[in-house]
C-alpha positions in Angstrom: -91.3 46.2 18.2 -88.4 48.7 18.3 -85.9 45.8 18.3 -87.5 44.4 15.2 -87.1 47.6 13.3 -83.5 47.9 14.4 -82.8 44.3 13.2 -84.4 45.0 9.8 -82.4 48.2 9.3 -79.2 46.3 10.2 -80.1 43.5 7.8 -80.5 46.0 4.9 -77.3 47.8 5.7 -75.5 44.4 5.7 -76.9 43.6 2.3 -75.7 47.0 1.0 -72.2 46.3 2.4 -72.1 43.0 0.6 -73.1 44.7 -2.7 -70.3 47.1 -2.3 -67.8 44.3 -1.6 -69.1 42.4 -4.7 -68.7 45.5 -6.8 -65.1 45.9 -5.6 -64.4 42.2 -6.3 -65.8 42.4 -9.8 -63.8 45.6 -10.4 -60.6 43.8 -9.3 -61.4 40.9 -11.5 -61.9 43.1 -14.6 -58.7 44.9 -13.8 -56.8 41.6 -13.6 -58.2 40.4 -16.9 -57.3 43.7 -18.6 -53.8 43.5 -17.2 -53.4 39.9 -18.7 -54.7 41.1 -22.1 -52.3 44.0 -22.1 -49.4 41.7 -21.1 -50.2 39.2 -23.9 -50.5 42.0 -26.5 -47.1 43.4 -25.5 -45.4 40.0 -25.4 -47.0 38.6 -28.6 -47.7 41.8 -30.5 -44.8 41.5 -33.0 -45.6 37.8 -33.8 -49.3 38.6 -34.3 -48.5 41.6 -36.5 -46.1 39.4 -38.6 -48.7 36.8 -39.1 -51.3 39.3 -40.3 -48.7 41.0 -42.5 -47.7 37.7 -44.0 -51.4 36.7 -44.6 -52.1 40.1 -46.2 -49.1 39.8 -48.5 -50.1 36.3 -49.5 -53.7 37.4 -50.3 -52.6 40.5 -52.2 -50.1 38.6 -54.3 -52.4 35.5 -54.7 -49.5 33.3 -53.9 -51.2 31.2 -51.2 
């Protein structure tokens, strides 16, 4: 009976360890996605800003 209790406690602790590992993996995944977004914004920022400026000017002057 004592062995059964020990096995159950170890099983619960193993599940908690897996949850912690999953949280770390999701955190790394989110950090990676954020890094990609930041890189794209820095690389394409001027082009995107130019497109919005051109569109705004076109709409304001009604020359589209």
